[in-house]
Every structure is written in structure tokens, then in C-alpha cells.
C-alpha positions as CSV (number, residue, x, y, z in Angstrom):
1,M,0.0,0.0,0.0
2,R,1.4,3.5,-0.9
3,R,2.0,5.4,2.3
4,V,3.4,8.8,3.1
5,V,4.3,10.2,6.5
6,L,4.2,14.0,6.5
7,V,6.3,16.0,9.0
8,G,4.7,19.4,8.9
9,N,2.2,21.8,10.4
10,P,-1.4,20.3,10.4
11,G,-4.0,22.6,8.9
12,G,-1.5,24.7,7.0
13,R,-1.8,25.5,3.3
14,R,1.1,23.2,2.4
15,A,-0.4,20.3,4.2
16,E,-3.8,20.9,2.7
17,L,-2.5,21.1,-0.9
18,F,-0.4,18.0,-0.4
19,A,-3.4,16.1,1.0
20,A,-5.5,17.1,-2.1
21,A,-2.7,15.9,-4.4
22,L,-2.6,12.5,-2.6
23,A,-6.4,12.1,-3.1
24,R,-6.2,13.0,-6.8
25,R,-3.4,10.4,-7.3
26,G,-5.3,7.7,-5.4
27,W,-2.9,7.6,-2.5
28,P,-4.2,7.1,1.1
29,P,-4.1,10.2,3.3
30,A,-0.7,11.0,4.8
31,A,-0.1,10.3,8.5
32,V,0.9,13.7,9.8
33,V,3.5,14.2,12.5
34,P,3.4,17.8,13.7
35,W,6.7,19.7,13.9
36,I,5.8,20.7,17.4
37,D,5.8,17.1,18.5
38,V,9.0,16.3,16.6
39,I,10.8,19.2,18.4
40,A,9.5,18.0,21.8
41,G,10.5,14.4,21.1
42,R,6.9,13.2,20.9
43,G,4.9,11.7,18.2
44,R,5.0,8.3,16.4
45,L,7.4,9.0,13.6
46,D,9.5,5.8,14.0
47,E,6.4,3.7,14.2
48,L,4.7,5.4,11.3
49,A,7.8,5.3,9.1
50,A,8.3,1.6,9.7
51,G,7.6,-0.7,6.8
52,G,9.0,1.5,4.1
53,A,6.7,4.5,4.1
54,W,7.9,7.6,2.3
55,V,8.6,10.4,4.9
56,R,8.2,13.9,3.6
57,L,9.5,17.0,5.4
58,D,7.6,20.2,4.9
59,S,8.3,23.7,6.0
60,P,8.1,24.4,9.8
61,G,7.2,28.0,9.0
62,R,4.0,30.0,9.6
63,D,3.3,28.4,13.0
64,W,4.1,30.6,16.0
65,E,4.3,27.7,18.5
66,V,6.8,25.9,16.3
67,E,8.8,29.1,15.8
68,R,9.1,29.6,19.6
69,A,10.0,26.0,20.2
70,L,12.8,26.1,17.6
71,I,14.2,29.3,19.2
72,A,14.0,27.6,22.6
73,R,15.8,24.6,21.2
74,G,18.5,26.9,19.8
75,A,19.2,28.3,23.3
76,A,20.5,24.9,24.4
77,E,22.9,24.6,21.4
78,G,25.3,27.4,22.1
79,E,26.8,29.8,19.5
80,D,29.2,28.5,16.8
81,E,31.0,31.8,17.0
82,D,30.5,35.1,18.8
83,T,29.0,37.6,16.4
84,G,27.2,39.8,18.9
85,A,23.8,38.3,17.8
86,E,21.0,38.6,20.3
87,A,20.2,35.4,22.2
88,I,17.6,34.5,24.8
89,S,17.1,31.6,27.2
90,A,14.7,28.7,26.4
91,D,12.3,29.9,29.1
92,E,12.2,33.4,27.5
93,A,11.7,31.9,24.1
94,R,8.7,29.9,25.2
95,T,6.9,33.1,26.3
96,L,7.7,35.3,23.4
97,P,4.7,37.4,22.3
98,F,3.7,37.1,18.7
99,E,4.5,40.2,16.5
100,K,3.5,39.9,12.9
101,G,6.4,40.1,10.5
102,R,9.1,40.3,13.2
103,I,12.5,39.0,12.1
104,L,13.2,37.4,15.4
105,L,16.5,35.7,16.4
106,P,17.1,34.0,13.0
107,R,20.6,32.7,14.1
108,Q,19.2,31.1,17.3
109,W,16.2,29.7,15.3
110,Y,18.5,28.1,12.8
111,R,20.6,26.5,15.6
112,G,17.4,25.0,17.0
113,F,16.2,23.8,13.6
114,R,19.6,22.3,12.8
115,A,19.6,20.4,16.1
116,V,16.1,18.9,15.3
117,L,17.2,18.0,11.8
118,R,20.4,16.3,13.1
119,G,18.2,14.2,15.4
120,L,16.0,13.2,12.5
121,A,18.9,12.4,10.2
122,A,20.3,10.0,12.9
123,R,17.2,7.8,12.7
124,P,18.1,4.6,10.8
125,G,16.1,3.1,8.0
126,V,13.9,6.1,7.1
127,N,12.9,6.6,3.5
128,W,13.3,10.4,3.4
129,L,12.0,12.3,0.4
130,T,14.1,15.2,1.7
131,D,17.1,14.1,3.8
132,P,17.2,16.2,7.0
133,A,21.0,16.4,6.6
134,E,20.5,18.2,3.3
135,V,18.1,20.7,4.7
136,I,20.8,21.8,7.2
137,D,23.0,23.0,4.4
138,L,20.1,24.3,2.3
139,F,19.0,26.6,5.1
140,D,22.5,28.2,5.3
141,K,23.0,30.2,2.1
142,R,26.8,30.1,2.6
143,R,27.0,26.4,2.6
144,C,24.3,26.0,0.0
145,Q,26.0,28.2,-2.5
146,A,29.4,26.6,-1.8
147,R,27.9,23.2,-2.8
148,I,26.2,24.5,-5.9
149,G,29.3,26.3,-7.0
150,A,31.4,23.2,-6.4
151,A,29.1,21.3,-8.8
152,G,30.2,23.6,-11.6
153,V,27.0,25.7,-11.6
154,P,27.4,29.4,-12.2
155,I,26.5,31.4,-9.0
156,P,26.9,35.1,-8.0
157,A,30.4,35.8,-6.7
158,G,30.6,35.7,-3.0
159,V,32.0,38.9,-1.3
160,G,32.2,37.8,2.3
161,S,30.3,37.4,5.6
162,P,30.9,40.6,7.5
163,R,29.7,41.0,11.1
164,S,28.9,44.7,11.1
165,F,28.3,47.6,8.7
166,D,31.8,48.8,9.1
167,E,33.1,45.4,8.2
168,L,30.7,45.3,5.2
169,M,32.2,48.6,3.9
170,D,35.7,47.2,4.4
171,V,34.8,44.1,2.5
172,L,33.3,46.1,-0.4
173,Q,36.4,48.3,-0.5
174,A,38.7,45.2,-0.6
175,A,36.7,43.5,-3.3
176,G,36.2,46.7,-5.4
177,R,32.4,46.0,-5.5
178,W,29.9,48.7,-4.8
179,R,26.7,46.9,-5.8
180,V,25.9,43.8,-3.8
181,F,23.1,41.8,-2.2
182,V,23.2,41.2,1.5
183,K,21.2,38.2,2.6
184,L,20.6,36.7,6.0
185,A,22.5,33.4,5.8
186,C,19.6,31.5,7.4
187,G,16.7,33.5,6.2
188,S,14.0,32.3,3.8
189,S,11.3,33.7,1.5
190,G,13.3,36.9,1.0
191,S,13.5,37.6,4.7
192,G,16.4,39.9,5.6
193,V,17.5,40.5,2.0
194,A,18.8,44.0,0.9
195,A,20.2,45.2,-2.4
196,F,22.9,47.7,-1.5
197,A,24.6,50.3,-3.8
198,V,27.3,52.8,-3.0
199,G,28.6,55.5,-5.2
200,R,29.4,59.3,-5.5
201,G,29.1,59.9,-1.8
202,R,25.7,58.2,-1.6
203,M,24.4,54.9,-0.5
204,Q,21.0,53.1,-0.9
205,A,19.7,49.9,0.6
206,T,16.6,48.5,-1.2
207,T,14.8,45.9,1.0
208,T,11.5,44.7,2.5
209,V,12.9,45.1,6.0
210,E,11.2,47.8,8.1
211,L,13.4,49.3,10.8
212,V,11.5,50.0,14.0
213,R,13.2,51.7,17.0
214,R,11.9,50.7,20.3
215,D,13.3,51.3,23.8
216,G,16.7,52.2,22.3
217,R,16.8,49.1,20.2
218,C,16.6,48.7,16.4
219,L,14.1,45.9,15.5
220,L,13.5,44.4,12.1
221,F,10.2,43.5,10.5
222,N,9.4,41.9,7.2
223,S,7.0,43.8,5.0
224,R,5.5,43.4,1.5
225,R,6.4,47.1,0.9
226,V,9.8,47.6,-0.6
227,R,11.7,50.3,1.2
228,R,14.8,52.4,0.4
229,Y,17.1,53.6,3.1
230,E,19.6,56.3,2.1
231,T,20.9,58.0,5.2
232,A,24.1,56.7,6.8
233,A,22.4,56.2,10.1
234,E,19.5,54.1,8.7
235,V,21.8,52.0,6.4
236,A,24.3,51.4,9.2
237,A,21.5,50.3,11.6
238,L,20.0,48.0,9.0
239,F,23.3,46.2,8.2
240,D,24.5,46.1,11.8
241,A,21.4,44.2,12.7
242,L,21.5,41.8,9.8
243,C,25.3,41.2,9.9
244,R,25.1,40.2,13.6
245,E,22.8,37.4,12.7
246,G,25.1,36.1,9.9
247,V,24.9,37.1,6.2
248,R,26.1,36.1,2.8
249,V,27.2,39.1,0.7
250,E,27.3,38.5,-3.1
251,E,27.6,40.4,-6.3
252,W,24.5,42.2,-7.5
253,V,23.7,40.4,-10.8
254,P,21.5,42.6,-13.0
255,K,18.5,40.7,-14.3
256,A,17.1,40.4,-17.8
257,G,13.8,42.1,-18.6
258,L,10.5,40.6,-19.5
259,G,7.4,42.7,-20.2
260,G,9.2,45.8,-19.0
261,R,10.2,44.3,-15.7
262,A,13.2,42.5,-14.3
263,F,12.7,38.8,-14.0
264,D,14.1,35.6,-12.6
265,V,12.7,32.0,-12.5
266,R,11.7,29.5,-9.9
267,V,12.4,26.0,-11.2
268,L,11.2,22.9,-9.5
269,V,13.4,19.9,-10.1
270,V,11.8,16.6,-9.2
271,A,13.8,13.3,-9.3
272,G,16.6,15.0,-11.2
273,R,14.4,16.5,-13.9
274,V,13.1,20.1,-14.4
275,R,9.4,20.1,-14.0
276,Q,7.4,23.2,-12.8
277,V,8.7,26.6,-14.0
278,V,7.4,30.0,-13.1
279,G,8.8,33.5,-14.0
280,R,8.8,36.2,-11.3
281,L,8.6,39.8,-12.6
282,S,9.3,42.9,-10.5
283,A,9.9,46.6,-10.8
284,T,12.4,46.3,-8.0
285,P,15.5,44.1,-7.4
286,L,13.4,41.8,-5.2
287,T,11.3,39.3,-7.1
288,N,9.7,37.0,-4.5
289,L,6.1,36.3,-5.4
290,H,4.8,36.9,-1.8
291,L,5.7,40.6,-2.4
292,L,2.8,40.6,-4.9
293,N,5.1,40.5,-7.9
294,E,3.7,39.3,-11.2
295,R,4.0,35.7,-12.5
296,A,4.9,34.6,-16.0
297,D,4.1,31.1,-17.1
298,A,6.7,28.7,-18.5
299,A,5.8,29.3,-22.1
300,T,6.2,33.0,-21.8
301,V,9.6,32.6,-20.2
302,R,10.8,30.1,-22.8
303,A,9.7,32.4,-25.6
304,A,11.8,35.3,-24.2
305,V,15.0,33.3,-23.8
306,P,17.1,32.0,-26.7
307,A,16.6,28.3,-27.0
308,D,20.3,27.3,-26.5
309,R,20.6,29.6,-23.4
310,W,17.3,28.1,-22.0
311,A,18.6,24.5,-22.4
312,E,21.9,25.4,-20.7
313,A,20.1,27.1,-17.8
314,L,17.8,24.1,-17.2
315,A,20.8,21.8,-17.2
316,D,22.4,24.1,-14.6
317,C,19.2,23.8,-12.4
318,E,19.4,20.0,-12.6
319,R,23.1,20.0,-11.7
320,A,22.3,22.3,-8.8
321,A,19.7,19.9,-7.6
322,A,22.1,16.9,-8.0
323,A,24.4,18.6,-5.5
324,F,21.8,17.6,-2.9
325,P,21.3,14.0,-3.8
326,G,19.2,13.4,-0.7
327,C,16.4,15.6,-2.1
328,H,13.6,14.1,-4.2
329,H,12.6,17.6,-5.1
330,L,14.2,21.0,-4.9
331,G,13.3,24.6,-5.8
332,V,16.0,26.4,-7.7
333,D,16.2,30.2,-8.3
334,L,17.7,31.1,-11.7
335,A,18.3,34.4,-13.4
336,F,19.7,35.7,-16.7
337,T,21.6,39.0,-17.2
338,P,20.4,41.5,-19.8
339,G,20.9,40.2,-23.3
340,F,21.0,36.7,-21.8
341,R,24.7,36.8,-21.9
342,R,25.1,35.2,-18.5
343,R,23.0,33.1,-16.1
344,V,23.3,32.3,-12.4
345,V,21.6,30.2,-9.8
346,F,20.9,32.3,-6.8
347,E,20.0,29.6,-4.4
348,A,18.2,26.3,-3.8
349,N,15.2,25.8,-1.6
350,A,14.3,22.7,0.3
351,F,10.7,23.7,0.6
352,G,10.5,25.6,-2.8
353,D,7.6,23.5,-4.1
354,L,4.7,25.6,-3.0
355,L,3.6,26.7,-6.5
356,P,-0.2,26.7,-6.5
357,G,-1.6,27.0,-10.0
358,V,1.7,26.1,-11.7
359,S,1.4,22.9,-13.7
360,C,3.6,20.5,-15.7
361,D,1.9,18.0,-18.0
362,G,-1.3,18.8,-16.3
363,L,0.0,18.0,-12.8
364,D,0.6,20.4,-9.9
365,S,3.9,20.4,-8.0
366,Y,2.8,17.9,-5.4
367,E,1.2,15.5,-8.0
368,T,4.4,15.7,-10.0
369,Q,6.4,14.5,-7.0
370,L,4.0,11.6,-6.4
371,A,4.0,10.6,-10.1
372,A,7.9,10.6,-10.0
373,L,7.7,8.0,-7.2
374,G,5.9,5.8,-9.7
375,D,2.7,5.8,-7.7
376,S,4.0,2.8,-6.0
377,P,5.5,2.0,-2.6
378,P,9.2,2.3,-2.0
């Protein structure tokens, strides 16, 4: 009997869409093990995974109790290095009040998530669709890009991982680069990303991060509104806060245009093959779809890109996915430069398969993954 165990957040959009895909393919409903139980060491994962069931990891995001539990778990792990990042105790984490959009302790959150993933990876005999050990690297942009680049895939040139705004300026000076992207190393969905340009005595940071000053502290919030910070004080406050949490700084790769807007492409690779493709169009350097940017379907994107460049780019996406052989599926972010003279893979996403309404051969992203399993047990 075809069986799937889902480690996820019950009732969330991802879980509901996956359940619908299972029903359409004639698979039994998944046995769901909530992340909150996995973090606490509860649940029946070993029992449910016995007998060869496929075990699917889904995103732990968008659940406040899970977020708090991961931050609490991170408190027990200790820092890898002293960067000056804020840290709180496990007891403080468990009582954190919810604040919509708050970028809260991402470094400590990642340490907690990494600890949970290491525990999962140590379980013997589990048929993972996404190996937890792979997710550890995929959630650290520095390690993720190192693996993709080592596979021979073109990526933006790395500029460093400064720990403050002053260090960032020193890094840019040493590299001779004055247009870069600064990304939270362990952020996701565009959280904590800023496009930074310096020149002629001016500087500008373009980002969705909202700076909020409270009780003498500078707090960061995610927003769908793209903001531009241009004063030295604002820019320094932004990058001091981000850099303390750990960042990857990389060259700013200009993006080709489509329909009068800059665009890049989310490519879903399943079982080693490119499947779902969606273009993301934006009037700003930030193209994430949750920012209410426009979509372009696969046919529109293919028509805009020279055929040989498109084939080469898709091969790059498949090589990027192959750098993480423990992943049955992987979202890959791809971009071309103006004139399609160059292409780069920006990153890979363990949970980059939430693509509602985007089909391939009449199947949605979740059905595609099930079909690639052969609609049969492991």
C-alpha cells in the first residue's frame, strides 16, 4: 500500500495542498506528525515510518508555537562563534509574544532547527523524500551556494560574511564591488535581504525590511512594501542588525527584462528533472512572489530566452539539484543577465515546491512528486 508520512504543520496551506494531491493520485491520506511534536521528542514518527513508508519533510514556518519551540531549542545549542547576535534563554523563548512580521533571532532559530534535523537524520532506515541532513545545508546560504558552485553551476560571486556595517564597507572596498546583495544566511522567503549600492558619496539599501526603533533598540520586521534607506544612520542600523545574525554578501547580478520588468525564474526539479517553471517579474530588485510581484508562465519565459541559453540554464538547475542527492525535489532560483549573456543560480530551496496554479503535464507540483515516485510503494 502506498503510504506517506508528513512531518509538517497540520492545517497549514502546504499540508492541505499535499493532501489534495494525494487524493487525486489515489494515495491514502498521509499520516501527519506535527513539527511541534518532533521538536518536543513526541509523536510516532518511528512507528509510522516503519515498513517502508515515504517520509516527507515540509516547512516548519507560519506556526508561532513551532517558531518559539525552535528558538527555545536553539538556546541549548550554544553559539558557533561570537558575532554579537542577540540570544535569549529557552524559558524566555517559550513566552515570546507574537509580533506579525518580526525577524526574530534567526541565528538562534537556525541552531534549533539544525539540532532537530540532526536528530531526524540520525534515525536509521527512514525513506526520506528530503534528507534532513541536506536541509541543514540548504538553510544556510553560505553552505548551500558553496555546494552548488562546487558542482560547476554558475553562481553570484561571494563577497564575504561581515559581522557589522563597518566590516561590510571594508569588504566592499577590498573587493572593489559597490553593488551587492546582503542576505541573512539563514533567512527564507526573501526575509532579511537587501540590495545595496554605494557611489558618489551616496548609498542606498533596497529591502522589504522595516526598521523599528523601540526602547533604544533597532528591531527588524518583514513587509510586503519595498523600502529604500539612504541615510548613513539608517543604512548602518539595518546592516549592523543583519550582519550580527550572519549574512552572505554576493555580487549584484543585473536581471534580464520581460514585459518591461526585471525577472528571474523559480524552477522545481523533481527526481533529477526540471518540472514546474514560473517566472517572477518585478519593478524592484526583489522578485519574491509573496511581495505581490507578477507571474509569467513557463511558455512566456521560454519564448523570451534564446533556445540554447534556456537549455543550458535548465541543465544548470538539474546540476544544482544533483548537488543535494538526498532531495527528491528542490526549488532552484535562476536568473539571466540583460541580453541573456550570462546566467546564475541564486539559491536552492528545500521547501520551494509551494507553487499553486503552476502545472507541468497537467499536474501540480505535489502531484508531480508523487508521479515521479511511480505511484508505488518504496
